[in-house]
C-alpha positions in Angstrom: 33.9 59.8 107.3 32.3 58.7 104.1 32.2 55.3 102.5 30.9 53.7 99.3 28.5 50.8 99.3 25.9 49.0 97.3 22.3 48.8 98.6 19.2 47.0 97.5 16.2 49.1 98.3 13.5 47.2 100.1 11.1 49.9 101.2 10.8 53.6 101.0 9.2 55.8 103.7 8.4 59.5 103.9 10.2 61.4 106.7 8.6 64.7 107.0 7.7 66.9 104.1 10.8 66.6 102.1 12.9 63.7 103.3 13.0 60.0 102.7 14.1 57.0 104.6 15.1 53.9 102.6 15.1 50.4 104.2 17.9 48.6 102.4 20.0 45.5 102.4 23.7 46.1 101.6 27.1 46.5 103.0 25.7 47.3 106.4 23.1 44.4 106.4 19.5 45.6 106.9 19.8 49.3 107.5 18.0 52.6 107.2 19.4 55.1 104.6 18.3 58.7 105.2 18.0 60.9 102.1 17.6 64.6 102.8 15.2 66.4 100.5 14.7 63.1 98.7 11.0 64.1 97.9 11.9 67.3 96.1 11.5 66.9 92.4 14.5 69.3 91.6 16.8 66.9 93.5 16.1 64.2 90.9 16.1 61.3 93.4 12.6 59.9 93.1 13.0 57.6 90.1 16.3 56.4 91.5 15.2 55.5 95.0 12.3 53.2 94.1 11.9 49.9 96.0 13.9 47.0 94.3 16.5 49.3 92.7 20.1 48.7 93.5 22.1 51.8 94.4 25.9 52.2 94.5 26.3 55.2 96.8 28.4 57.3 99.0 27.1 57.4 102.6 28.2 58.3 106.1 27.1 56.7 109.3 25.3 58.6 112.1 24.5 56.3 115.0 22.3 53.6 113.6 21.3 55.6 110.5 23.2 55.9 107.3 23.0 59.2 105.5 23.1 59.1 101.7 25.6 61.7 100.4 25.7 60.8 96.7 24.3 58.2 94.3 27.0 57.0 92.0 25.1 54.4 90.0 21.6 52.9 89.9 20.6 49.5 88.6 16.9 50.0 88.0 14.8 47.0 88.8 11.6 48.7 89.9 10.4 49.2 86.3 10.0 45.3 86.2 6.9 45.7 88.5 5.1 47.6 85.8 4.8 44.5 83.6 1.8 43.1 85.5 0.7 42.8 89.1 2.2 39.3 89.5 5.6 40.8 88.8 5.0 43.2 91.8 3.8 40.3 94.0 6.9 38.3 93.1 9.4 41.1 93.8 7.5 42.0 97.0 7.7 38.3 98.2 11.5 38.3 97.7 12.0 41.7 99.3 9.8 40.7 102.3 12.0 37.6 102.9 15.3 39.5 102.5 14.0 42.1 105.0 13.0 39.5 107.5 16.0 37.1 107.3 19.0 38.6 105.7 20.5 39.9 108.9 24.2 40.4 107.9 25.7 41.3 104.6 27.1 38.6 102.4 27.9 39.2 98.7 26.5 35.8 97.8 23.2 36.5 99.5 23.1 39.9 97.9 23.6 38.4 94.5 21.0 35.7 95.2 18.4 38.4 96.1 19.1 40.5 93.1 19.1 37.5 90.7 15.8 36.3 92.1 14.3 39.9 91.8 15.1 39.9 88.1 13.2 36.6 87.4 9.7 36.7 86.0 8.2 33.4 87.2 4.6 32.4 86.5 4.7 29.7 89.2 5.5 32.1 92.1 4.9 29.6 95.0 7.5 27.1 93.7 10.1 29.8 92.9 9.7 31.5 96.2 10.2 28.1 98.0 13.3 27.6 95.8 14.7 31.1 96.8 14.1 30.3 100.5 15.7 26.8 100.2 18.7 28.3 98.4 19.0 30.9 101.2 19.1 28.0 103.7 21.8 26.2 101.7 24.0 29.3 101.3 23.8 30.1 104.9 25.0 26.6 105.7 21.8 25.8 107.6 20.0 23.6 105.1 19.1 20.1 106.6 16.9 17.6 104.9 15.9 16.4 108.4 14.2 19.7 109.0 11.4 18.6 106.7 9.0 15.8 107.4 9.3 12.6 105.3 6.1 13.3 103.3 7.6 16.5 101.9 11.4 15.8 102.0 11.4 14.5 98.4 9.7 17.6 97.1 12.3 19.8 98.8 15.1 17.7 97.3 13.6 17.9 93.8 13.0 21.7 94.0 16.6 22.3 95.0 18.1 19.8 92.5 16.1 21.2 89.5 18.4 23.2 87.2 15.8 24.0 84.5 13.6 27.0 85.1 11.1 25.5 82.7 10.7 22.4 84.7 10.3 24.4 87.9 7.6 26.3 86.2 5.8 23.1 85.5 6.1 21.8 89.0 2.7 22.6 90.5 2.3 22.1 94.2 -1.0 21.9 96.0 -1.8 24.7 98.5 -1.4 22.2 101.5 2.0 21.1 100.3 3.2 24.8 99.9 1.8 25.5 103.4 3.6 22.6 104.9 6.9 23.6 103.2 6.5 27.3 104.2 5.8 26.3 107.8 8.9 24.0 107.9 11.2 26.7 106.5 9.8 29.2 108.9 10.2 26.9 111.8 13.8 26.0 110.8 14.7 29.6 110.5 13.1 30.5 113.8 15.1 27.9 115.6 18.4 28.7 114.0 18.5 32.5 113.4 
């Protein structure tokens, strides 16, 4: 039985000489999407199944693997990585976090990931922290107490800031970024 779904492509792997496996986040949570003959140029899939693209597709499930039957529509985001290397770094940081912590599908989380992928921040450490903190908040597991007092005010100011321009200007030292990252990681490890 076939179904329709939307998938954010996180990774793409070669499976043999002609086939592809796409690691995705979508209607089935984190899943593997098998694309038969996906590497063959005459099939026309290669530009469509790049990492960071969003697919609306028909698929069927076979065990723990999803089999891609037809691509209905593609929202191409992979071209944004061509702007410069920092764009690739940014999109990869977002995809890595999605791959590690977005276990189950939620339309708000899906939208959050896609929206952040389309940003072009220059201040990547601050924006990736904002992304992670918004994830905690949307999951309902954000707690100020998870952060030590010396960094709690920074967390609150990152989350409350509405202006992207002001977030760009918020420069954090490497030691503060490291403390915040460790606190987020520890909090997620305890709760998820």
